PLY file of the C-alpha trace (Angstrom):
ply
format ascii 1.0
element vertex 313
property float x
property float y
property float z
element edge 312
property int vertex1
property int vertex2
end_header
-2.54 23.36 8.62
-0.80 21.71 5.71
0.83 24.95 4.58
2.90 25.06 7.78
3.97 21.43 7.39
4.54 21.04 3.65
7.03 23.61 2.39
7.59 22.42 -1.18
6.34 24.64 -3.99
4.50 21.67 -5.52
2.22 21.56 -2.46
1.16 25.21 -2.71
1.17 26.07 -6.41
-0.80 24.27 -9.12
1.70 24.93 -11.90
4.54 23.63 -9.74
2.42 20.58 -8.88
1.90 19.75 -12.56
5.61 20.25 -13.29
6.55 17.96 -10.40
4.18 15.15 -11.43
5.09 15.46 -15.12
8.79 15.20 -14.31
8.14 12.07 -12.24
5.69 10.26 -14.54
7.06 11.44 -17.89
10.79 11.03 -17.32
11.38 10.62 -21.07
8.76 13.14 -22.10
4.96 12.99 -22.48
3.33 9.80 -23.76
-0.12 9.92 -25.31
-2.49 7.77 -23.21
-4.84 7.40 -26.20
-2.49 5.88 -28.80
0.79 5.38 -26.94
2.72 7.86 -29.11
5.96 8.99 -27.44
7.43 11.02 -30.33
8.05 14.41 -28.74
7.87 16.09 -32.14
4.27 14.90 -32.48
3.12 16.01 -29.01
2.70 19.72 -28.35
1.78 21.63 -25.21
-1.29 23.85 -25.70
-0.57 27.49 -24.84
-3.94 29.27 -25.20
-5.07 31.76 -22.55
-8.11 29.64 -21.67
-6.38 26.28 -22.08
-6.41 23.89 -19.15
-3.17 23.73 -17.23
-0.84 21.04 -18.55
-2.96 20.23 -21.62
-1.19 18.57 -24.54
-2.25 17.47 -28.00
-1.06 14.34 -29.78
-0.81 14.90 -33.54
-0.83 11.14 -34.21
-4.38 10.53 -32.93
-5.51 14.18 -32.43
-6.25 13.37 -28.79
-5.90 15.82 -25.90
-4.57 14.86 -22.47
-2.82 16.00 -19.32
-0.62 14.07 -16.91
-3.78 13.25 -14.93
-5.12 11.01 -17.72
-4.95 7.31 -16.92
-4.02 7.90 -13.27
-5.84 8.07 -9.95
-6.16 11.84 -10.57
-8.31 11.45 -13.68
-11.75 13.14 -13.61
-11.04 14.59 -10.17
-12.03 18.17 -9.49
-9.53 18.42 -6.64
-6.47 20.55 -7.56
-3.34 18.51 -8.10
-1.36 20.33 -5.40
-3.97 19.25 -2.83
-3.69 15.66 -4.05
0.06 15.89 -3.40
-0.55 17.21 0.10
-2.82 14.30 1.02
-0.47 11.73 -0.52
2.41 13.17 1.50
0.41 13.17 4.74
-0.81 9.59 4.23
2.78 8.48 3.57
4.14 10.39 6.56
1.50 9.25 9.07
2.74 5.95 10.49
-0.74 4.83 11.54
-2.68 6.58 8.79
-4.80 9.71 8.71
-8.56 9.64 9.15
-11.09 10.59 6.50
-12.61 13.10 8.94
-9.26 14.84 9.27
-8.83 15.07 5.50
-12.39 16.35 5.13
-11.66 19.15 7.60
-8.37 20.05 5.93
-9.85 20.21 2.41
-13.28 21.57 3.44
-14.82 18.93 1.19
-17.52 16.30 1.62
-16.91 13.08 3.49
-17.60 11.20 0.24
-14.82 13.10 -1.57
-12.31 12.57 1.24
-13.14 8.86 1.53
-12.88 8.33 -2.22
-9.55 10.09 -2.71
-7.94 8.13 0.15
-9.04 4.87 -1.47
-7.51 6.02 -4.76
-4.24 6.73 -2.97
-4.31 3.31 -1.28
-4.75 1.78 -4.72
-1.63 3.65 -5.88
0.26 2.22 -2.91
-0.62 -1.35 -3.95
2.47 -2.56 -5.79
1.30 -6.02 -6.89
4.81 -7.38 -6.29
5.11 -11.01 -7.42
8.80 -11.76 -6.86
9.46 -14.30 -4.08
10.36 -12.97 -0.66
13.37 -14.13 1.31
15.83 -16.21 -0.67
19.20 -17.65 0.32
20.15 -16.38 3.80
16.78 -14.59 3.96
14.42 -14.90 6.92
10.65 -14.58 6.44
8.36 -14.40 9.46
4.76 -15.54 8.99
1.75 -14.90 11.20
-1.96 -14.21 11.06
-4.27 -11.88 12.93
-7.96 -11.02 13.09
-9.64 -7.66 12.80
-13.08 -6.08 12.41
-16.24 -8.07 11.93
-17.57 -10.02 8.97
-20.96 -8.91 7.70
-23.77 -11.19 8.85
-21.69 -13.05 11.44
-22.84 -13.14 15.03
-20.25 -12.14 17.61
-19.15 -15.24 19.46
-16.21 -16.39 21.49
-13.12 -16.78 19.35
-12.34 -15.13 16.01
-14.85 -16.79 13.67
-16.75 -13.51 13.22
-13.62 -11.47 12.41
-11.67 -10.88 9.19
-8.51 -12.99 8.92
-5.25 -11.43 7.74
-2.05 -13.26 6.79
1.23 -11.32 6.72
4.69 -12.28 5.49
7.55 -10.06 6.65
11.18 -10.21 5.55
13.60 -9.34 8.31
15.14 -6.00 7.33
12.87 -6.05 4.29
9.31 -5.73 3.05
5.89 -6.83 4.23
3.16 -8.50 2.17
-0.34 -8.97 3.61
-3.41 -10.87 2.43
-7.04 -10.86 3.46
-7.93 -14.55 3.65
-11.30 -16.21 4.07
-10.05 -18.18 7.08
-6.71 -18.93 8.72
-6.62 -22.60 7.75
-3.74 -24.50 6.19
-5.71 -24.89 2.95
-5.94 -21.09 2.68
-2.53 -20.12 4.04
-0.01 -22.69 2.79
-0.60 -22.05 -0.97
-0.09 -18.30 -0.39
3.14 -18.88 1.52
4.47 -21.27 -1.14
3.66 -18.80 -3.90
5.23 -15.77 -2.21
8.30 -17.11 -0.38
11.44 -18.45 -2.08
12.20 -22.10 -1.33
15.73 -21.18 -0.17
14.30 -19.06 2.66
14.39 -19.65 6.39
10.80 -19.28 7.62
9.69 -18.67 11.19
6.18 -19.09 12.56
4.36 -19.80 15.79
3.46 -23.33 16.87
0.09 -23.54 15.01
-0.49 -26.86 13.23
-1.39 -25.03 10.02
2.32 -24.31 9.49
3.58 -27.87 10.06
3.94 -28.67 6.35
6.36 -25.78 5.82
9.21 -27.95 7.08
9.38 -29.75 3.73
8.82 -26.66 1.57
11.68 -24.40 2.64
15.35 -24.56 3.53
14.57 -24.22 7.22
11.52 -23.79 9.42
11.64 -22.83 13.09
8.75 -22.19 15.45
8.19 -20.42 18.74
5.65 -21.92 21.12
3.59 -19.05 22.48
1.36 -21.46 24.39
4.34 -22.22 26.66
5.25 -18.57 27.06
8.08 -18.88 24.54
8.68 -15.76 22.45
12.23 -16.16 21.24
15.45 -18.16 21.51
18.71 -18.75 19.67
19.22 -21.64 17.29
21.79 -24.01 18.81
23.58 -24.60 15.53
23.62 -21.20 13.87
23.03 -18.92 16.85
20.30 -17.15 14.86
17.47 -15.46 16.73
14.25 -17.46 16.38
11.11 -15.37 16.90
8.16 -13.76 15.16
8.67 -10.38 16.78
9.07 -8.57 13.45
5.69 -9.58 12.04
4.07 -9.00 15.44
5.58 -5.50 15.43
3.98 -4.93 12.03
0.61 -5.98 13.47
0.99 -3.61 16.42
1.22 -0.67 14.00
-1.56 -2.05 11.78
-4.01 -2.53 14.63
-3.28 0.81 16.25
-4.04 2.44 12.92
-7.13 0.42 12.10
-8.67 0.68 15.57
-7.37 4.05 16.74
-7.44 6.05 13.48
-9.78 4.39 10.99
-11.98 2.70 13.61
-14.05 0.79 11.06
-13.26 -0.99 7.80
-15.70 -2.93 5.65
-14.49 -6.37 4.61
-14.63 -5.41 0.92
-12.08 -2.61 1.51
-9.65 -4.41 3.83
-7.23 -5.27 0.99
-6.65 -1.57 0.30
-5.94 -0.75 3.94
-3.49 -3.65 4.01
-1.81 -2.20 0.91
-1.44 1.13 2.72
0.22 -0.37 5.81
2.38 -2.70 3.69
3.54 0.27 1.62
4.59 2.40 4.58
6.33 -0.55 6.24
8.14 -1.59 3.05
9.32 1.98 2.46
10.24 2.86 6.04
13.14 4.96 7.32
15.23 1.88 8.16
15.28 1.01 4.46
16.37 4.51 3.46
13.04 6.26 2.82
12.14 9.55 4.46
8.64 11.05 4.16
9.40 12.79 0.87
10.92 9.69 -0.72
7.99 7.60 0.44
5.48 10.03 -1.08
7.48 10.10 -4.32
7.38 6.29 -4.40
3.60 6.38 -3.95
3.31 8.80 -6.87
5.09 6.32 -9.12
2.14 3.99 -8.56
-0.63 6.33 -9.70
-0.56 5.28 -13.36
-3.07 2.72 -14.63
-4.94 2.47 -11.33
-7.88 4.73 -11.85
-10.89 3.97 -9.65
-14.45 5.19 -10.08
-16.73 5.81 -7.12
-19.02 3.01 -8.29
-16.28 0.40 -8.47
-14.88 1.50 -5.12
-18.28 1.23 -3.45
-18.99 -2.19 -4.97
-15.56 -3.78 -4.44
0 1
1 2
2 3
3 4
4 5
5 6
6 7
7 8
8 9
9 10
10 11
11 12
12 13
13 14
14 15
15 16
16 17
17 18
18 19
19 20
20 21
21 22
22 23
23 24
24 25
25 26
26 27
27 28
28 29
29 30
30 31
31 32
32 33
33 34
34 35
35 36
36 37
37 38
38 39
39 40
40 41
41 42
42 43
43 44
44 45
45 46
46 47
47 48
48 49
49 50
50 51
51 52
52 53
53 54
54 55
55 56
56 57
57 58
58 59
59 60
60 61
61 62
62 63
63 64
64 65
65 66
66 67
67 68
68 69
69 70
70 71
71 72
72 73
73 74
74 75
75 76
76 77
77 78
78 79
79 80
80 81
81 82
82 83
83 84
84 85
85 86
86 87
87 88
88 89
89 90
90 91
91 92
92 93
93 94
94 95
95 96
96 97
97 98
98 99
99 100
100 101
101 102
102 103
103 104
104 105
105 106
106 107
107 108
108 109
109 110
110 111
111 112
112 113
113 114
114 115
115 116
116 117
117 118
118 119
119 120
120 121
121 122
122 123
123 124
124 125
125 126
126 127
127 128
128 129
129 130
130 131
131 132
132 133
133 134
134 135
135 136
136 137
137 138
138 139
139 140
140 141
141 142
142 143
143 144
144 145
145 146
146 147
147 148
148 149
149 150
150 151
151 152
152 153
153 154
154 155
155 156
156 157
157 158
158 159
159 160
160 161
161 162
162 163
163 164
164 165
165 166
166 167
167 168
168 169
169 170
170 171
171 172
172 173
173 174
174 175
175 176
176 177
177 178
178 179
179 180
180 181
181 182
182 183
183 184
184 185
185 186
186 187
187 188
188 189
189 190
190 191
191 192
192 193
193 194
194 195
195 196
196 197
197 198
198 199
199 200
200 201
201 202
202 203
203 204
204 205
205 206
206 207
207 208
208 209
209 210
210 211
211 212
212 213
213 214
214 215
215 216
216 217
217 218
218 219
219 220
220 221
221 222
222 223
223 224
224 225
225 226
226 227
227 228
228 229
229 230
230 231
231 232
232 233
233 234
234 235
235 236
236 237
237 238
238 239
239 240
240 241
241 242
242 243
243 244
244 245
245 246
246 247
247 248
248 249
249 250
250 251
251 252
252 253
253 254
254 255
255 256
256 257
257 258
258 259
259 260
260 261
261 262
262 263
263 264
264 265
265 266
266 267
267 268
268 269
269 270
270 271
271 272
272 273
273 274
274 275
275 276
276 277
277 278
278 279
279 280
280 281
281 282
282 283
283 284
284 285
285 286
286 287
287 288
288 289
289 290
290 291
291 292
292 293
293 294
294 295
295 296
296 297
297 298
298 299
299 300
300 301
301 302
302 303
303 304
304 305
305 306
306 307
307 308
308 309
309 310
310 311
311 312
């Protein structure tokens, strides 16, 4: 199936896959993950007939390594070209791709498919700390509820569901957080930490957002309880709505409910990272499927997960 979709040599040939990843991750040449040595005269590629593909030796610390070391690929038995196929498909699938589908494509166990997708989601997590918005920037803020908290009885309302807060820049990126509850004590500190004070923020009419008026350059609300979903500011003529963040949630929920179907609370942050990544690197911002997958590959370093830590997180 993937062979007919993915035409690049790196997706079909293991040597080409190593060359592709090495070029991307070692743009200035190999760096020893053991001692940090970057002197190309002291790092040699091993050429023996039985030598592992891509193996190098550092003559500073005598350590051996490949480009897999210190990345999400480390200690994986899955060929690198198959890793690249799954990364590309996860980046190209707007609503995600199920573990069952990946299991069928790779003819592997469900455990293997589930684990490698979580590693890829970890690579998609950028950990961006710079403030969103800024002067002339608009940030829309909203919350939603999904899934079910362990040990909570299903009742009317959303108390038994997982709360998610999302900040979306118009014509920009998205940043989502799994919060304990959608209260002002939980939400306001996150908004203050992640949105520049010069920003124009837009929310719904919920009381939890009332204090934002004094924190940012401008704060407008839409009152959904009155059937209000958008209007123009009388002074500036700017469109006031939260349609952008609600559009993000429409994609997120279709993926979580229609594709993934179930997500444990302990893993929700990684699924949020996946949807944030695809949204923040969408076609409107100049990323096609190949560029998006390449961007995901840049995040593989230093984010190795083990099955034990993934299961316990």
